[in-house]
C-alpha positions as CSV (number, residue, x, y, z in Angstrom):
1,R,83.9,105.9,-99.7
2,G,84.0,102.2,-99.2
3,Y,86.3,100.2,-101.6
4,I,86.1,96.5,-103.2
5,S,89.2,94.5,-101.4
6,F,90.6,91.6,-103.3
7,D,92.9,88.9,-102.0
8,G,94.9,87.7,-105.4
9,T,93.6,83.7,-104.8
10,N,90.4,83.1,-106.6
11,D,88.7,86.2,-105.7
12,Y,86.7,88.1,-108.6
13,A,83.2,89.9,-109.2
14,T,81.3,89.8,-112.7
15,V,79.1,92.5,-113.5
16,A,75.9,91.2,-116.3
17,G,74.0,93.0,-118.9
18,C,75.1,95.1,-121.1
19,T,78.4,96.2,-119.7
20,A,80.8,95.3,-122.1
21,F,79.7,97.4,-124.7
22,P,81.1,96.4,-128.2
23,G,80.7,100.3,-129.1
24,A,81.9,103.2,-128.1
25,C,82.4,103.5,-124.5
26,T,84.2,104.2,-120.9
27,Y,85.5,102.1,-118.3
28,E,86.9,104.2,-114.9
29,L,88.0,103.1,-111.4
30,S,90.4,103.7,-109.3
31,V,92.8,100.7,-108.3
32,R,95.4,99.9,-104.9
33,P,97.4,97.1,-105.7
34,T,98.7,95.5,-102.8
35,E,101.2,93.6,-104.3
36,I,103.4,94.5,-107.9
37,G,105.3,91.7,-109.3
38,R,102.9,89.8,-111.6
39,E,100.2,90.3,-113.8
40,M,97.0,91.3,-112.5
41,G,93.7,92.0,-114.1
42,L,91.3,94.8,-113.1
43,V,88.7,94.3,-115.7
44,G,88.0,92.2,-118.3
45,S,85.6,90.9,-120.8
46,A,85.3,87.5,-122.3
47,N,85.0,88.0,-125.7
48,G,87.5,90.6,-126.1
49,Q,85.7,94.3,-125.9
50,I,88.0,95.2,-123.1
51,E,90.7,94.3,-121.0
52,I,92.9,96.2,-118.1
53,A,95.8,94.9,-116.3
54,I,98.5,95.8,-114.3
55,M,101.8,94.5,-115.7
56,P,104.6,92.8,-113.5
57,D,106.9,96.4,-113.4
58,G,103.4,98.3,-112.7
59,A,102.4,99.5,-115.7
60,V,98.4,99.6,-116.8
61,R,98.2,97.8,-120.0
62,A,94.3,98.4,-121.5
63,S,93.3,96.3,-124.8
64,R,90.8,95.6,-127.1
65,S,90.8,92.0,-129.3
66,G,89.2,90.0,-131.7
67,A,86.2,87.7,-130.3
68,V,86.7,84.5,-129.4
69,E,83.4,83.7,-131.0
70,G,81.3,85.1,-133.5
71,M,77.5,86.1,-133.3
72,G,75.9,82.7,-131.4
73,G,79.3,80.5,-131.7
74,S,80.0,81.2,-135.3
75,A,83.6,81.4,-136.3
76,P,84.7,85.0,-135.5
77,T,85.0,87.5,-138.4
78,R,89.0,88.7,-137.8
79,K,92.1,87.9,-135.6
80,F,93.3,90.8,-133.4
81,K,94.5,92.9,-130.5
82,Q,95.6,96.2,-130.0
83,S,96.8,97.4,-126.9
84,V,98.3,100.1,-125.0
85,T,100.7,100.2,-122.0
86,S,101.6,103.1,-119.8
87,K,104.5,104.8,-119.1
88,T,103.5,105.6,-115.4
89,R,104.0,102.4,-113.1
90,L,101.6,102.1,-110.3
91,G,103.0,101.7,-106.3
92,V,102.3,99.3,-103.7
93,G,99.2,100.7,-101.4
94,E,99.0,104.3,-103.4
95,W,95.2,104.6,-105.2
96,A,95.6,105.6,-109.4
97,K,92.5,106.5,-111.2
98,I,92.6,104.6,-114.7
99,A,90.2,105.5,-117.5
100,V,90.1,103.6,-120.5
101,T,88.0,105.2,-123.5
102,Y,86.8,103.6,-126.9
103,D,85.2,106.0,-129.8
104,L,85.0,103.3,-132.3
105,R,88.2,104.4,-133.9
106,T,90.6,104.7,-130.9
107,I,91.6,102.9,-127.5
108,R,92.9,105.7,-124.8
109,L,94.3,104.8,-121.6
110,Y,94.5,107.2,-119.2
111,V,96.5,107.3,-115.5
112,N,95.2,109.6,-112.9
113,G,93.7,112.1,-115.6
114,T,97.1,111.7,-118.3
115,L,96.6,110.0,-121.5
116,E,99.4,107.9,-121.1
117,G,98.7,106.5,-124.9
118,K,96.5,105.2,-127.4
119,A,96.2,103.2,-130.5
120,D,94.1,103.1,-134.0
121,I,91.1,99.6,-133.5
122,G,88.3,99.3,-135.7
123,P,85.2,98.1,-134.3
124,T,83.7,94.2,-134.7
125,R,80.4,93.0,-134.9
126,D,81.6,89.3,-133.0
127,H,81.4,91.6,-129.7
128,E,77.9,92.6,-129.5
129,W,76.6,88.7,-128.0
130,I,78.8,88.2,-125.2
131,N,78.3,91.5,-122.5
132,H,79.8,90.1,-119.2
133,V,82.4,91.7,-117.5
134,T,84.8,90.7,-114.5
135,I,86.0,92.8,-111.9
136,G,88.9,92.2,-110.1
137,A,90.5,89.4,-112.5
138,K,90.8,88.6,-116.4
139,C,88.3,86.6,-118.0
140,G,88.7,84.1,-120.2
141,F,85.7,81.8,-121.9
142,V,83.2,82.8,-120.9
143,H,83.8,82.6,-117.0
144,E,87.3,80.7,-116.9
145,T,88.8,83.9,-114.7
146,H,92.3,84.5,-114.0
147,S,95.2,86.9,-113.2
148,Y,93.3,87.9,-109.6
149,L,94.0,91.3,-108.5
150,H,95.9,91.8,-104.7
151,G,94.4,95.2,-104.3
152,D,91.4,97.8,-103.6
153,I,89.6,98.8,-106.7
154,R,86.5,101.3,-105.9
155,N,84.6,104.2,-108.2
156,I,83.8,101.7,-111.2
157,R,82.1,103.2,-113.5
158,M,81.4,101.9,-117.1
159,Y,79.7,104.0,-120.0
160,G,78.0,103.3,-123.1
161,R,79.9,106.3,-125.0
162,N,83.6,107.4,-124.3
163,L,83.7,110.1,-121.8
164,L,86.0,113.4,-122.2
165,P,88.6,113.5,-120.1
166,E,86.8,116.8,-118.1
167,E,83.8,114.4,-117.4
168,F,86.1,111.4,-115.3
169,L,85.9,112.0,-111.7
170,K,87.8,113.9,-109.6
């Protein structure tokens, strides 16, 4: 019934320990922005496994990208970025349910249980060695956070498999 409130300045949380999944995964949360008009991170990882953000127009964007570093600091194997942006725009002071799933082939973005878009993208082994996740901000490398959320988050779930829409929180 509670929530985490972020003030939009330098406020974020970090979850470490096998949380930014290199393979199949689901990230699910409810968000209530206090403002719209600038990019604000919701969930992020340092090595490109996941980035979920509210865009300046209120749309939600989910992305996977090529790693900044490969295993143990080596050069990444390939550079890429694939994003999906919602048609739905979030409103100030209104709760919205966001879910992003990845099944090793396709990233899918859901807002309030409705599929907003999908994009094809394959896995990369480079994602296997950095695994922390930031909540309430985007994540640079390694703990260089930016684009902080001004708003509230609750019902955060992270899974090492892609959930089906009927498995999302109601």
